[in-house]
C-alpha positions in Angstrom: -26.4 -16.5 -2.0 -23.0 -15.7 -3.4 -19.5 -16.1 -2.0 -16.5 -13.9 -2.5 -12.8 -14.3 -1.0 -10.1 -11.9 -0.2 -6.5 -13.1 0.4 -4.0 -11.4 2.7 -0.9 -12.4 4.3 1.1 -11.9 7.5 4.2 -13.1 9.0 4.3 -14.3 12.7 6.3 -16.5 15.1 5.1 -18.9 17.8 5.9 -21.9 19.7 3.5 -24.7 20.5 4.3 -25.8 24.0 2.3 -27.1 27.0 3.8 -25.7 30.1 2.4 -28.6 32.2 4.4 -31.3 30.1 8.0 -32.1 30.3 10.3 -30.9 27.5 10.4 -34.3 26.2 6.8 -34.6 26.0 6.6 -31.3 24.1 9.1 -32.3 21.6 7.4 -35.7 21.1 3.9 -34.2 20.4 5.0 -30.8 18.8 8.5 -31.6 17.3 10.2 -28.5 15.8 7.2 -26.4 16.7 8.3 -26.6 20.3 11.6 -25.0 19.6 12.4 -23.0 22.7 13.7 -20.2 20.4 10.5 -20.1 18.5 9.8 -20.4 14.8 7.9 -18.5 12.3 5.3 -18.8 9.4 4.4 -16.8 6.3 0.7 -17.1 6.7 -1.7 -16.8 3.8 -5.2 -15.9 5.1 -8.3 -16.3 2.9 -11.5 -14.7 4.2 -14.8 -15.7 2.4 -17.9 -13.8 2.9 -21.4 -14.6 1.7 -24.5 -12.4 1.0 -26.8 -11.2 -1.6 -25.5 -9.0 -4.4 -26.4 -5.2 -3.8 -28.2 -4.3 -7.0 -26.8 -0.8 -6.9 -23.1 -1.9 -6.8 -23.1 -5.5 -8.0 -21.2 -6.3 -5.0 -21.7 -8.7 -2.0 -19.2 -6.3 -0.2 -16.6 -3.9 -1.6 -13.5 -5.9 -1.7 -11.5 -2.7 -1.0 -13.5 -2.2 2.2 -13.0 -5.9 3.1 -9.2 -5.8 2.5 -9.0 -2.7 4.6 -10.9 -4.4 7.5 -8.7 -7.5 7.2 -5.4 -5.6 7.2 -6.4 -3.2 10.2 -8.1 -5.8 12.3 -5.9 -8.9 11.7 -2.9 -8.2 9.8 -1.7 -5.2 11.7 -2.4 -6.9 15.0 -0.4 -10.2 13.9 2.0 -9.3 11.3 5.7 -9.7 12.7 4.5 -10.6 16.0 5.2 -13.5 18.5 1.7 -14.9 18.8 2.5 -16.4 22.3 3.8 -13.1 23.8 2.7 -10.1 21.8 -1.0 -10.6 20.9 -3.7 -9.8 23.4 -6.4 -12.3 23.8 -4.5 -14.9 21.7 -5.2 -18.4 23.0 -2.3 -19.7 25.1 -1.7 -22.5 22.5 -1.3 -20.5 19.1 -1.9 -23.4 16.8 -3.2 -22.7 13.4 -6.6 -23.9 14.5 -6.7 -21.5 17.3 -5.4 -18.6 15.2 -8.1 -19.1 12.6 -10.7 -19.2 15.4 -9.2 -16.1 16.9 -9.4 -14.3 13.4 -13.1 -15.2 13.0 -14.1 -13.9 16.4 -12.6 -10.5 15.3 -14.1 -10.4 11.8 -17.5 -12.1 12.0 -19.2 -9.1 13.7 -17.6 -6.6 11.7 -18.5 -8.2 8.5 -22.0 -8.4 9.7 -22.0 -4.7 10.0 -21.2 -4.7 6.2 -24.4 -6.5 5.5 -22.6 -9.7 4.7 -21.9 -12.9 6.6 -18.5 -14.4 7.3 -18.5 -17.8 5.8 -15.0 -19.2 6.1 -11.7 -18.4 7.4 -8.9 -20.5 5.6 -5.4 -20.1 7.0 -2.4 -21.5 5.3 0.5 -22.1 8.0 2.8 -23.7 5.1 2.2 -24.7 1.6 1.2 -28.1 2.8 -0.8 -27.2 6.0 -4.0 -25.1 6.2 -7.0 -24.9 8.3 -10.5 -23.9 7.5 -13.1 -22.7 10.1 -16.6 -22.1 9.5 -17.6 -20.6 12.9 -19.0 -24.0 14.1 
Protein backbone atom coordinates (compact mmCIF):
# COMPACT_ATOMS: atom_id res chain seq x y z
CA UNK A 1 0.00 0.00 0.00
CA UNK A 2 1.28 3.44 -0.92
CA UNK A 3 -0.10 6.87 -0.02
CA UNK A 4 -0.04 10.01 -2.15
CA UNK A 5 -1.31 13.49 -1.30
CA UNK A 6 -2.58 16.36 -3.40
CA UNK A 7 -2.77 19.90 -1.98
CA UNK A 8 -5.40 22.40 -3.12
CA UNK A 9 -6.84 25.56 -1.56
CA UNK A 10 -9.99 27.62 -1.37
CA UNK A 11 -11.17 30.74 0.42
CA UNK A 12 -14.48 30.87 2.23
CA UNK A 13 -16.41 32.76 4.89
CA UNK A 14 -18.44 31.34 7.74
CA UNK A 15 -19.81 32.03 11.18
CA UNK A 16 -19.95 29.67 14.13
CA UNK A 17 -23.18 30.41 15.90
CA UNK A 18 -25.75 28.23 17.63
CA UNK A 19 -29.15 29.88 17.03
CA UNK A 20 -30.61 28.31 20.18
CA UNK A 21 -28.04 30.12 22.34
CA UNK A 22 -27.88 33.75 23.39
CA UNK A 23 -25.43 36.10 21.73
CA UNK A 24 -23.42 36.13 24.96
CA UNK A 25 -23.15 32.32 25.05
CA UNK A 26 -22.17 32.19 21.38
CA UNK A 27 -19.49 34.80 21.96
CA UNK A 28 -18.22 32.96 25.03
CA UNK A 29 -17.92 29.64 23.16
CA UNK A 30 -16.98 30.75 19.64
CA UNK A 31 -15.29 34.13 20.27
CA UNK A 32 -14.46 36.02 17.08
CA UNK A 33 -15.82 33.12 15.03
CA UNK A 34 -19.34 34.18 16.09
CA UNK A 35 -18.90 37.60 14.47
CA UNK A 36 -22.32 38.69 13.18
CA UNK A 37 -20.66 39.95 9.99
CA UNK A 38 -18.93 36.62 9.30
CA UNK A 39 -15.21 36.00 8.87
CA UNK A 40 -13.09 34.16 6.34
CA UNK A 41 -10.23 31.73 5.96
CA UNK A 42 -7.72 30.76 3.32
CA UNK A 43 -8.17 27.02 3.62
CA UNK A 44 -5.42 24.59 2.62
CA UNK A 45 -6.74 21.16 1.70
CA UNK A 46 -4.62 18.00 1.62
CA UNK A 47 -6.27 14.93 0.11
CA UNK A 48 -4.39 11.68 0.72
CA UNK A 49 -5.31 8.57 -1.23
CA UNK A 50 -3.94 5.07 -0.93
CA UNK A 51 -3.76 2.06 -3.15
CA UNK A 52 -1.56 -0.20 -5.17
CA UNK A 53 0.70 1.14 -7.89
CA UNK A 54 -0.56 0.49 -11.39
CA UNK A 55 2.36 -1.28 -13.10
CA UNK A 56 1.50 0.33 -16.45
CA UNK A 57 1.59 3.93 -15.17
CA UNK A 58 3.61 3.77 -11.97
CA UNK A 59 0.78 5.71 -10.27
CA UNK A 60 -1.69 5.01 -7.50
CA UNK A 61 -3.81 7.68 -9.21
CA UNK A 62 -2.96 10.24 -11.82
CA UNK A 63 -2.42 13.41 -9.79
CA UNK A 64 -3.69 15.54 -12.65
CA UNK A 65 -6.99 13.63 -12.52
CA UNK A 66 -7.10 13.87 -8.71
CA UNK A 67 -6.48 17.62 -8.87
CA UNK A 68 -9.24 18.05 -11.46
CA UNK A 69 -11.62 16.07 -9.25
CA UNK A 70 -10.83 18.10 -6.11
CA UNK A 71 -11.09 21.42 -7.91
CA UNK A 72 -14.40 20.56 -9.59
CA UNK A 73 -16.14 18.80 -6.70
CA UNK A 74 -14.76 20.78 -3.74
CA UNK A 75 -12.98 24.00 -4.63
CA UNK A 76 -15.57 25.21 -7.14
CA UNK A 77 -18.31 24.44 -4.62
CA UNK A 78 -16.64 26.15 -1.64
CA UNK A 79 -14.30 28.82 -3.01
CA UNK A 80 -15.38 32.39 -2.25
CA UNK A 81 -18.62 31.18 -0.71
CA UNK A 82 -20.32 31.76 2.60
CA UNK A 83 -20.35 28.24 4.03
CA UNK A 84 -23.41 29.00 6.17
CA UNK A 85 -25.53 30.36 3.33
CA UNK A 86 -24.22 29.38 -0.10
CA UNK A 87 -23.30 25.69 0.06
CA UNK A 88 -26.00 23.08 -0.40
CA UNK A 89 -25.91 20.23 2.17
CA UNK A 90 -23.29 21.95 4.34
CA UNK A 91 -23.90 21.19 8.03
CA UNK A 92 -25.58 24.03 9.90
CA UNK A 93 -22.42 24.48 11.99
CA UNK A 94 -19.63 24.74 9.37
CA UNK A 95 -16.74 24.16 11.76
CA UNK A 96 -13.50 22.96 10.23
CA UNK A 97 -14.34 19.50 11.53
CA UNK A 98 -17.70 19.47 9.74
CA UNK A 99 -16.22 20.92 6.55
CA UNK A 100 -13.63 18.12 6.47
CA UNK A 101 -16.38 15.50 6.80
CA UNK A 102 -18.40 17.29 4.09
CA UNK A 103 -15.38 17.10 1.75
CA UNK A 104 -14.78 13.43 2.61
CA UNK A 105 -18.37 12.54 1.74
CA UNK A 106 -18.01 14.18 -1.67
CA UNK A 107 -14.63 12.70 -2.58
CA UNK A 108 -14.61 9.17 -1.10
CA UNK A 109 -16.92 7.53 -3.67
CA UNK A 110 -15.34 9.38 -6.59
CA UNK A 111 -11.82 8.34 -5.55
CA UNK A 112 -13.05 4.75 -5.16
CA UNK A 113 -14.14 4.97 -8.82
CA UNK A 114 -10.50 5.86 -9.64
CA UNK A 115 -9.42 2.47 -8.19
CA UNK A 116 -7.96 4.06 -5.05
CA UNK A 117 -9.17 4.69 -1.51
CA UNK A 118 -9.47 8.03 0.25
CA UNK A 119 -7.21 7.80 3.30
CA UNK A 120 -7.30 11.27 4.86
CA UNK A 121 -8.63 14.77 4.52
CA UNK A 122 -6.39 17.32 6.21
CA UNK A 123 -7.89 20.79 6.24
CA UNK A 124 -5.95 23.80 7.50
CA UNK A 125 -8.16 26.65 8.64
CA UNK A 126 -5.18 28.75 9.77
CA UNK A 127 -1.45 28.17 9.98
CA UNK A 128 -2.00 27.00 13.56
CA UNK A 129 -5.28 25.06 13.29
CA UNK A 130 -6.10 22.05 11.17
CA UNK A 131 -8.22 18.94 11.31
CA UNK A 132 -7.55 15.45 9.97
CA UNK A 133 -10.39 13.10 9.10
CA UNK A 134 -9.99 9.44 8.23
CA UNK A 135 -13.64 8.60 7.58
CA UNK A 136 -14.20 7.07 10.99
